N, CA, C and O atoms as CSV, one atom per row, in Angstrom:
chain,resi,resn,atom,element,x,y,z
A,1,MET,N,N,20.761,5.308,-20.398
A,1,MET,CA,C,21.498,5.139,-21.554
A,1,MET,C,C,21.753,3.780,-21.909
A,1,MET,O,O,21.815,3.411,-23.082
A,2,ASP,N,N,21.933,2.882,-20.736
A,2,ASP,CA,C,22.158,1.457,-20.828
A,2,ASP,C,C,20.870,0.789,-21.453
A,2,ASP,O,O,20.971,-0.185,-22.198
A,3,SER,N,N,19.826,1.275,-21.167
A,3,SER,CA,C,18.548,0.609,-21.719
A,3,SER,C,C,18.326,1.113,-23.233
A,3,SER,O,O,17.604,0.479,-24.003
A,4,GLU,N,N,18.947,2.211,-23.581
A,4,GLU,CA,C,18.773,2.632,-25.101
A,4,GLU,C,C,19.855,1.714,-25.932
A,4,GLU,O,O,19.674,1.288,-27.073
A,5,TRP,N,N,20.989,1.505,-25.136
A,5,TRP,CA,C,22.051,0.674,-25.890
A,5,TRP,C,C,21.715,-0.822,-26.078
A,5,TRP,O,O,21.988,-1.486,-27.078
A,6,ASP,N,N,21.108,-1.233,-25.013
A,6,ASP,CA,C,20.347,-2.736,-24.951
A,6,ASP,C,C,19.427,-2.843,-26.075
A,6,ASP,O,O,19.377,-3.730,-26.928
A,7,GLU,N,N,18.698,-1.786,-25.942
A,7,GLU,CA,C,17.373,-1.693,-27.212
A,7,GLU,C,C,18.199,-1.755,-28.695
A,7,GLU,O,O,17.863,-2.562,-29.562
A,8,PHE,N,N,19.186,-0.917,-28.857
A,8,PHE,CA,C,19.744,-0.499,-30.102
A,8,PHE,C,C,20.294,-2.124,-30.369
A,8,PHE,O,O,19.906,-2.673,-31.400
A,9,LEU,N,N,21.069,-2.770,-29.563
A,9,LEU,CA,C,21.848,-4.103,-29.638
A,9,LEU,C,C,20.933,-5.281,-30.133
A,9,LEU,O,O,21.285,-6.182,-30.894
A,10,ALA,N,N,19.540,-5.090,-29.492
A,10,ALA,CA,C,18.648,-6.095,-29.573
A,10,ALA,C,C,18.084,-5.930,-31.056
A,10,ALA,O,O,17.825,-6.904,-31.763
A,11,GLU,N,N,17.927,-4.666,-31.443
A,11,GLU,CA,C,17.422,-4.533,-32.971
A,11,GLU,C,C,18.530,-4.748,-33.857
A,11,GLU,O,O,18.309,-5.496,-34.810
A,12,HIS,N,N,19.677,-4.249,-33.745
A,12,HIS,CA,C,20.642,-4.242,-34.844
A,12,HIS,C,C,22.038,-5.244,-34.618
A,12,HIS,O,O,22.857,-5.442,-35.515
A,13,GLY,N,N,22.115,-5.736,-33.456
A,13,GLY,CA,C,23.322,-6.351,-32.994
A,13,GLY,C,C,23.696,-7.501,-34.026
A,13,GLY,O,O,24.835,-7.540,-34.493
A,14,ASP,N,N,22.792,-8.381,-34.357
A,14,ASP,CA,C,23.040,-9.407,-35.281
A,14,ASP,C,C,23.429,-8.912,-36.647
A,14,ASP,O,O,24.267,-9.491,-37.339
A,15,ASP,N,N,22.759,-7.765,-37.030
A,15,ASP,CA,C,23.234,-7.278,-38.500
A,15,ASP,C,C,24.753,-6.783,-38.348
A,15,ASP,O,O,25.563,-6.960,-39.258
A,16,ILE,N,N,25.048,-6.228,-37.289
A,16,ILE,CA,C,26.384,-5.683,-37.040
A,16,ILE,C,C,27.366,-6.658,-37.035
A,16,ILE,O,O,28.402,-6.563,-37.693
A,17,THR,N,N,27.045,-7.714,-36.226
A,17,THR,CA,C,27.967,-8.860,-36.317
A,17,THR,C,C,28.092,-9.537,-37.505
A,17,THR,O,O,29.178,-10.077,-37.714
A,18,THR,N,N,27.222,-9.630,-38.332
A,18,THR,CA,C,27.257,-10.227,-39.784
A,18,THR,C,C,28.105,-9.362,-40.484
A,18,THR,O,O,29.106,-9.805,-41.047
A,19,THR,N,N,27.780,-8.048,-40.513
A,19,THR,CA,C,28.849,-6.956,-41.183
A,19,THR,C,C,30.120,-7.184,-40.953
A,19,THR,O,O,30.934,-7.323,-41.866
A,20,VAL,N,N,30.401,-7.241,-39.768
A,20,VAL,CA,C,31.854,-7.195,-39.321
A,20,VAL,C,C,32.590,-8.523,-39.902
A,20,VAL,O,O,33.557,-8.572,-40.663
A,21,ARG,N,N,31.755,-9.719,-39.247
A,21,ARG,CA,C,32.446,-10.892,-39.829
A,21,ARG,C,C,32.459,-10.937,-41.425
A,21,ARG,O,O,33.520,-11.273,-41.951
A,22,GLU,N,N,31.597,-10.693,-42.068
A,22,GLU,CA,C,31.644,-10.510,-43.591
A,22,GLU,C,C,33.082,-9.625,-44.246
A,22,GLU,O,O,33.842,-9.932,-45.165
A,23,SER,N,N,33.059,-8.550,-43.431
A,23,SER,CA,C,34.255,-7.627,-43.720
A,23,SER,C,C,35.360,-8.260,-43.345
A,23,SER,O,O,36.316,-8.045,-44.089
A,24,PHE,N,N,35.569,-9.005,-42.399
A,24,PHE,CA,C,36.895,-9.532,-41.765
A,24,PHE,C,C,37.258,-10.610,-42.833
A,24,PHE,O,O,38.367,-10.595,-43.366
A,25,SER,N,N,36.317,-11.544,-43.140
A,25,SER,CA,C,36.472,-12.646,-44.086
A,25,SER,C,C,36.736,-12.101,-45.686
A,25,SER,O,O,37.464,-12.726,-46.457
A,26,LYS,N,N,36.104,-10.970,-46.024
A,26,LYS,CA,C,36.417,-10.396,-47.368
A,26,LYS,C,C,37.724,-9.860,-47.560
A,26,LYS,O,O,38.321,-9.895,-48.636
A,27,ASN,N,N,38.242,-9.272,-46.307
A,27,ASN,CA,C,39.546,-8.380,-46.376
A,27,ASN,C,C,40.619,-9.184,-45.545
A,27,ASN,O,O,41.638,-8.626,-45.140
A,28,ALA,N,N,40.376,-10.400,-45.326
A,28,ALA,CA,C,41.452,-11.196,-44.593
A,28,ALA,C,C,42.888,-11.243,-45.117
A,28,ALA,O,O,43.880,-11.445,-44.417
A,29,HIS,N,N,42.871,-11.030,-46.456
A,29,HIS,CA,C,44.163,-11.253,-47.316
A,29,HIS,C,C,44.713,-9.746,-47.372
A,29,HIS,O,O,45.795,-9.641,-47.949
A,30,LEU,N,N,44.274,-8.821,-46.980
A,30,LEU,CA,C,44.586,-7.440,-47.021
A,30,LEU,C,C,45.391,-7.054,-45.973
A,30,LEU,O,O,45.021,-7.407,-44.853
A,31,PHE,N,N,46.585,-6.297,-46.089
A,31,PHE,CA,C,47.356,-5.836,-45.163
A,31,PHE,C,C,47.210,-4.245,-45.085
A,31,PHE,O,O,47.160,-3.578,-46.119
A,32,ASP,N,N,47.144,-3.660,-43.800
A,32,ASP,CA,C,47.078,-2.164,-43.709
A,32,ASP,C,C,48.273,-1.859,-42.903
A,32,ASP,O,O,48.545,-2.300,-41.787
A,33,ILE,N,N,49.025,-0.945,-43.717
A,33,ILE,CA,C,50.340,-0.490,-43.220
A,33,ILE,C,C,50.257,0.070,-41.953
A,33,ILE,O,O,51.175,-0.095,-41.149
A,34,ASN,N,N,49.141,0.794,-41.646
A,34,ASN,CA,C,48.822,1.632,-40.322
A,34,ASN,C,C,48.840,0.536,-39.080
A,34,ASN,O,O,49.056,0.899,-37.924
A,35,ASP,N,N,48.598,-0.807,-39.430
A,35,ASP,CA,C,48.576,-1.791,-38.387
A,35,ASP,C,C,49.978,-2.131,-37.871
A,35,ASP,O,O,50.120,-2.715,-36.796
A,36,GLY,N,N,51.080,-1.741,-38.687
A,36,GLY,CA,C,52.287,-1.809,-38.375
A,36,GLY,C,C,52.837,-3.475,-38.756
A,36,GLY,O,O,52.093,-4.269,-39.333
A,37,THR,N,N,53.967,-3.753,-38.412
A,37,THR,CA,C,54.405,-5.090,-38.725
A,37,THR,C,C,53.806,-6.243,-38.020
A,37,THR,O,O,53.836,-6.428,-36.804
A,38,HIS,N,N,53.233,-7.032,-38.954
A,38,HIS,CA,C,52.459,-8.189,-38.374
A,38,HIS,C,C,52.308,-9.402,-39.504
A,38,HIS,O,O,52.709,-9.263,-40.660
A,39,ALA,N,N,51.755,-10.455,-39.068
A,39,ALA,CA,C,51.512,-11.566,-39.984
A,39,ALA,C,C,50.069,-12.074,-39.777
A,39,ALA,O,O,49.405,-11.944,-38.748
A,40,SER,N,N,49.720,-12.634,-40.847
A,40,SER,CA,C,48.190,-13.080,-40.959
A,40,SER,C,C,47.985,-14.235,-41.889
A,40,SER,O,O,48.469,-14.278,-43.020
A,41,TRP,N,N,47.280,-15.120,-41.380
A,41,TRP,CA,C,47.035,-16.329,-42.472
A,41,TRP,C,C,45.629,-16.012,-43.028
A,41,TRP,O,O,44.703,-15.559,-42.355
A,42,HIS,N,N,45.587,-16.320,-44.396
A,42,HIS,CA,C,44.654,-16.435,-45.273
A,42,HIS,C,C,44.571,-17.656,-45.936
A,42,HIS,O,O,45.473,-17.975,-46.710
A,43,ASP,N,N,43.462,-18.499,-45.710
A,43,ASP,CA,C,43.323,-19.958,-46.137
A,43,ASP,C,C,44.599,-20.556,-45.769
A,43,ASP,O,O,44.820,-20.521,-44.558
A,44,ASN,N,N,45.530,-21.115,-46.516
A,44,ASN,CA,C,46.748,-21.834,-46.152
A,44,ASN,C,C,48.010,-20.912,-46.402
A,44,ASN,O,O,49.120,-21.434,-46.296
A,45,GLN,N,N,47.925,-19.791,-46.674
A,45,GLN,CA,C,48.820,-18.949,-46.943
A,45,GLN,C,C,49.229,-17.972,-45.590
A,45,GLN,O,O,48.351,-17.546,-44.841
A,46,LEU,N,N,50.651,-17.684,-45.388
A,46,LEU,CA,C,50.966,-16.726,-44.446
A,46,LEU,C,C,51.464,-15.535,-45.031
A,46,LEU,O,O,52.456,-15.563,-45.760
A,47,GLY,N,N,50.823,-14.442,-44.757
A,47,GLY,CA,C,51.286,-13.127,-45.356
A,47,GLY,C,C,52.064,-12.418,-43.939
A,47,GLY,O,O,51.595,-12.516,-42.805
A,48,ILE,N,N,53.251,-11.747,-44.260
A,48,ILE,CA,C,53.880,-11.004,-43.452
A,48,ILE,C,C,54.127,-9.712,-43.960
A,48,ILE,O,O,54.791,-9.531,-44.981
A,49,LEU,N,N,53.568,-8.711,-43.226
A,49,LEU,CA,C,53.916,-7.106,-43.471
A,49,LEU,C,C,54.818,-6.618,-42.617
A,49,LEU,O,O,54.684,-6.591,-41.394
A,50,VAL,N,N,55.940,-6.144,-43.366
A,50,VAL,CA,C,57.170,-5.604,-42.403
A,50,VAL,C,C,56.933,-3.996,-42.660
A,50,VAL,O,O,56.772,-3.645,-43.829
A,51,VAL,N,N,56.910,-3.195,-41.821
A,51,VAL,CA,C,56.795,-1.645,-41.968
A,51,VAL,C,C,57.940,-1.239,-41.205
A,51,VAL,O,O,58.281,-1.681,-40.108
A,52,PHE,N,N,58.620,-0.164,-42.040
A,52,PHE,CA,C,59.637,0.541,-41.471
A,52,PHE,C,C,59.530,2.056,-41.607
A,52,PHE,O,O,58.949,2.610,-42.541
A,53,THR,N,N,60.093,2.634,-40.673
A,53,THR,CA,C,60.023,4.215,-40.981
A,53,THR,C,C,60.930,4.581,-41.724
A,53,THR,O,O,61.745,3.725,-42.068
A,54,GLU,N,N,61.071,5.860,-42.175
A,54,GLU,CA,C,62.139,6.281,-43.241
A,54,GLU,C,C,63.395,6.177,-42.521
A,54,GLU,O,O,64.326,5.647,-43.128
A,55,ASP,N,N,63.618,6.642,-41.177
A,55,ASP,CA,C,64.940,6.342,-40.685
A,55,ASP,C,C,65.409,4.934,-40.671
A,55,ASP,O,O,66.533,4.545,-40.989
A,56,GLU,N,N,64.336,4.167,-40.233
A,56,GLU,CA,C,64.866,2.599,-40.183
A,56,GLU,C,C,65.329,2.023,-41.378
A,56,GLU,O,O,66.325,1.304,-41.460
A,57,ALA,N,N,64.509,2.387,-42.409
A,57,ALA,CA,C,64.877,2.014,-43.821
A,57,ALA,C,C,66.380,2.430,-44.226
A,57,ALA,O,O,67.231,1.773,-44.827
A,58,GLU,N,N,66.429,3.714,-43.711
A,58,GLU,CA,C,67.896,4.302,-44.149
A,58,GLU,C,C,68.929,3.726,-43.408
A,58,GLU,O,O,69.942,3.423,-44.038
A,59,HIS,N,N,68.890,3.483,-42.069
A,59,HIS,CA,C,69.670,2.864,-41.264
A,59,HIS,C,C,70.009,1.392,-41.663
A,59,HIS,O,O,71.117,0.947,-41.361
A,60,LEU,N,N,69.160,0.667,-42.286
A,60,LEU,CA,C,69.414,-0.708,-42.683
A,60,LEU,C,C,70.182,-0.687,-43.827
A,60,LEU,O,O,70.980,-1.612,-43.985
A,61,ALA,N,N,70.088,0.337,-44.805
A,61,ALA,CA,C,70.868,0.412,-45.889
A,61,ALA,C,C,72.067,1.135,-45.579
A,61,ALA,O,O,72.915,1.222,-46.467
A,62,SER,N,N,72.257,1.617,-44.574
A,62,SER,CA,C,73.609,2.323,-44.380
A,62,SER,C,C,74.600,1.381,-43.720
A,62,SER,O,O,74.321,0.677,-42.749
A,63,GLU,N,N,76.046,1.434,-44.460
A,63,GLU,CA,C,77.035,0.718,-44.196
A,63,GLU,C,C,77.660,1.308,-42.914
A,63,GLU,O,O,78.290,0.556,-42.169
A,64,GLU,N,N,77.514,2.648,-42.613
A,64,GLU,CA,C,77.849,3.183,-41.272
A,64,GLU,C,C,77.175,2.367,-40.176
A,64,GLU,O,O,77.741,1.817,-39.231
A,65,TRP,N,N,75.952,2.377,-40.439
A,65,TRP,CA,C,75.099,1.977,-39.297
A,65,TRP,C,C,75.292,0.328,-39.006
A,65,TRP,O,O,75.235,-0.147,-37.872
A,66,ARG,N,N,75.483,-0.305,-39.985
A,66,ARG,CA,C,75.927,-1.626,-39.955
A,66,ARG,C,C,77.012,-1.936,-39.301
A,66,ARG,O,O,77.063,-2.945,-38.597
A,67,LEU,N,N,78.142,-1.007,-39.466
A,67,LEU,CA,C,79.421,-1.226,-38.914
A,67,LEU,C,C,79.306,-1.013,-37.231
A,67,LEU,O,O,79.736,-1.788,-36.377
A,68,LYS,N,N,78.612,0.244,-37.020
A,68,LYS,CA,C,78.347,0.911,-35.650
A,68,LYS,C,C,77.656,-0.304,-35.017
A,68,LYS,O,O,78.054,-0.594,-33.889
A,69,GLU,N,N,76.744,-1.019,-35.520
A,69,GLU,CA,C,76.060,-2.008,-34.789
A,69,GLU,C,C,76.546,-3.378,-34.700
A,69,GLU,O,O,75.921,-4.227,-34.065
A,70,GLY,N,N,77.704,-3.646,-35.348
A,70,GLY,CA,C,78.260,-4.872,-35.190
A,70,GLY,C,C,77.817,-5.822,-36.133
A,70,GLY,O,O,77.690,-7.008,-35.829
A,71,PHE,N,N,77.545,-5.327,-37.393
A,71,PHE,CA,C,77.032,-6.417,-38.428
A,71,PHE,C,C,78.237,-6.195,-39.273
A,71,PHE,O,O,77.808,-5.976,-40.406
A,72,ALA,N,N,79.409,-6.149,-39.273
A,72,ALA,CA,C,80.490,-5.817,-40.326
A,72,ALA,C,C,80.531,-7.000,-41.320
A,72,ALA,O,O,80.700,-6.894,-42.535
A,73,SER,N,N,80.343,-8.183,-40.598
A,73,SER,CA,C,80.623,-9.363,-41.323
A,73,SER,C,C,79.295,-10.117,-41.965
A,73,SER,O,O,79.309,-11.158,-42.622
A,74,MET,N,N,78.246,-9.388,-41.634
A,74,MET,CA,C,76.955,-9.957,-42.073
A,74,MET,C,C,76.119,-8.781,-42.216
A,74,MET,O,O,76.137,-7.998,-41.266
A,75,PRO,N,N,75.362,-8.491,-43.252
A,75,PRO,CA,C,74.633,-7.416,-43.779
A,75,PRO,C,C,73.274,-7.370,-42.480
A,75,PRO,O,O,72.549,-8.302,-42.133
A,76,ALA,N,N,73.288,-6.216,-42.074
A,76,ALA,CA,C,72.239,-6.070,-40.948
A,76,ALA,C,C,70.924,-6.335,-41.603
A,76,ALA,O,O,70.117,-7.013,-40.966
A,77,PHE,N,N,70.629,-5.939,-42.668
A,77,PHE,CA,C,69.275,-6.317,-43.274
A,77,PHE,C,C,68.853,-7.822,-43.171
A,77,PHE,O,O,67.740,-8.162,-42.768
A,78,ARG,N,N,69.732,-8.606,-43.526
A,78,ARG,CA,C,69.592,-9.962,-43.543
A,78,ARG,C,C,69.519,-10.393,-42.164
A,78,ARG,O,O,68.658,-11.229,-41.889
A,79,GLU,N,N,70.376,-9.908,-41.138
A,79,GLU,CA,C,70.241,-10.391,-39.814
A,79,GLU,C,C,68.849,-9.911,-39.264
A,79,GLU,O,O,68.050,-10.731,-38.811
A,80,PHE,N,N,68.610,-8.735,-39.307
A,80,PHE,CA,C,67.489,-8.319,-38.789
A,80,PHE,C,C,66.361,-8.836,-39.270
A,80,PHE,O,O,65.590,-9.433,-38.520
A,81,LEU,N,N,66.120,-8.684,-40.531
A,81,LEU,CA,C,64.815,-9.254,-41.145
A,81,LEU,C,C,64.617,-10.889,-40.881
A,81,LEU,O,O,63.530,-11.401,-40.611
A,82,GLY,N,N,65.726,-11.522,-40.995
A,82,GLY,CA,C,65.731,-13.049,-40.614
A,82,GLY,C,C,65.348,-13.153,-39.362
A,82,GLY,O,O,64.480,-14.013,-39.217
A,83,ARG,N,N,65.698,-12.545,-38.293
A,83,ARG,CA,C,65.167,-12.593,-36.929
A,83,ARG,C,C,63.655,-12.232,-36.895
A,83,ARG,O,O,62.830,-12.872,-36.242
A,84,MET,N,N,63.394,-11.242,-37.594
A,84,MET,CA,C,61.930,-10.687,-37.409
A,84,MET,C,C,61.004,-11.595,-38.181
A,84,MET,O,O,59.862,-11.783,-37.760
A,85,LEU,N,N,61.421,-12.151,-39.254
A,85,LEU,CA,C,60.459,-13.091,-39.900
A,85,LEU,C,C,60.624,-14.391,-39.300
A,85,LEU,O,O,59.606,-15.077,-39.385
A,86,GLU,N,N,61.617,-14.945,-38.708
A,86,GLU,CA,C,61.469,-16.118,-37.823
A,86,GLU,C,C,60.474,-16.029,-36.644
A,86,GLU,O,O,59.655,-16.881,-36.300
A,87,ASP,N,N,60.732,-14.746,-36.064
A,87,ASP,CA,C,59.713,-14.504,-34.832
A,87,ASP,C,C,58.187,-14.460,-35.254
A,87,ASP,O,O,57.304,-15.090,-34.673
A,88,LEU,N,N,58.001,-13.647,-36.323
A,88,LEU,CA,C,56.495,-13.522,-36.771
A,88,LEU,C,C,55.873,-14.823,-37.274
A,88,LEU,O,O,54.695,-15.117,-37.070
A,89,THR,N,N,56.807,-15.638,-37.995
A,89,THR,CA,C,56.320,-17.037,-38.560
A,89,THR,C,C,56.012,-17.790,-37.306
A,89,THR,O,O,54.838,-18.047,-37.036
A,90,ALA,N,N,56.949,-18.144,-36.557
A,90,ALA,CA,C,56.869,-18.860,-35.265
A,90,ALA,C,C,55.415,-18.410,-34.427
A,90,ALA,O,O,54.606,-19.260,-34.055
A,91,ARG,N,N,55.261,-17.188,-34.238
A,91,ARG,CA,C,54.108,-16.944,-33.714
A,91,ARG,C,C,52.764,-17.116,-34.639
A,91,ARG,O,O,51.719,-17.472,-34.095
A,92,ALA,N,N,52.797,-16.929,-35.650
A,92,ALA,CA,C,51.695,-17.228,-36.422
A,92,ALA,C,C,51.437,-18.655,-36.486
A,92,ALA,O,O,50.286,-19.026,-36.257
A,93,VAL,N,N,52.443,-19.617,-36.796
A,93,VAL,CA,C,52.126,-21.101,-36.812
A,93,VAL,C,C,51.679,-21.561,-35.423
A,93,VAL,O,O,50.841,-22.461,-35.361
A,94,GLU,N,N,52.170,-21.017,-34.300
A,94,GLU,CA,C,51.680,-21.289,-33.058
A,94,GLU,C,C,50.150,-20.881,-32.740
A,94,GLU,O,O,49.394,-21.591,-32.075
A,95,SER,N,N,49.814,-19.690,-33.283
A,95,SER,CA,C,48.365,-19.045,-33.076
A,95,SER,C,C,47.505,-20.170,-34.199
A,95,SER,O,O,46.305,-20.395,-34.040
A,96,ARG,N,N,48.165,-20.695,-35.122
A,96,ARG,CA,C,47.121,-21.392,-36.070
A,96,ARG,C,C,47.118,-22.977,-35.637
A,96,ARG,O,O,46.054,-23.592,-35.709
A,97,PHE,N,N,48.352,-23.658,-35.172
A,97,PHE,CA,C,48.219,-24.909,-34.882
A,97,PHE,C,C,48.892,-25.332,-33.502
A,97,PHE,O,O,49.286,-26.486,-33.331
A,98,GLY,N,N,48.990,-24.484,-32.660
A,98,GLY,CA,C,49.432,-24.608,-31.162
A,98,GLY,C,C,50.949,-24.615,-31.372
A,98,GLY,O,O,51.520,-24.657,-32.462
A,99,ASP,N,N,51.542,-24.565,-30.091
A,99,ASP,CA,C,52.804,-24.803,-29.857
A,99,ASP,C,C,53.466,-25.913,-30.473
A,99,ASP,O,O,53.081,-27.008,-30.063
A,100,PRO,N,N,54.402,-25.923,-31.389
A,100,PRO,CA,C,54.930,-27.233,-31.940
A,100,PRO,C,C,55.911,-27.773,-30.779
A,100,PRO,O,O,56.110,-28.984,-30.884
A,101,MET,N,N,56.462,-27.256,-29.873
A,101,MET,CA,C,57.212,-27.689,-28.812
A,101,MET,C,C,56.473,-28.526,-28.068
A,101,MET,O,O,56.965,-29.584,-27.676
A,102,GLU,N,N,55.188,-28.171,-27.769
A,102,GLU,CA,C,54.398,-28.981,-26.619
A,102,GLU,C,C,53.972,-30.271,-27.488
A,102,GLU,O,O,53.709,-31.270,-26.818
A,103,ALA,N,N,53.883,-30.370,-28.690
A,103,ALA,CA,C,53.541,-31.476,-29.445
A,103,ALA,C,C,54.608,-32.556,-29.266
A,103,ALA,O,O,54.269,-33.739,-29.254
A,104,GLU,N,N,55.997,-32.160,-29.114
A,104,GLU,CA,C,56.952,-33.018,-28.963
A,104,GLU,C,C,57.143,-33.784,-27.808
A,104,GLU,O,O,57.668,-34.894,-27.725
A,105,GLU,N,N,56.616,-33.012,-26.830
A,105,GLU,CA,C,56.725,-33.674,-25.446
A,105,GLU,C,C,56.117,-34.668,-25.190
A,105,GLU,O,O,56.217,-35.183,-24.077
């Protein structure tokens, strides 16, 4: 089986690599909701996809939930999304440019 696989890769490996690379480049700006919440760079733009289940969306919109979770003075939606976007952005910037905290040292 290994020799058959090696033969296949020898014959088709470069084509597969090219196809995958072209597909990634062509679709880099697209987000798939099935991938969940994530961030991705496309050229010099950062895209952030935030995915919620129906229950999560309902809880974010629910005044009762906000009070129960201690967000009475600040809407939970703003607090939760703010922290999530800050984390996703920091990770994306670090992945693209390196850790900014290391540059300051």
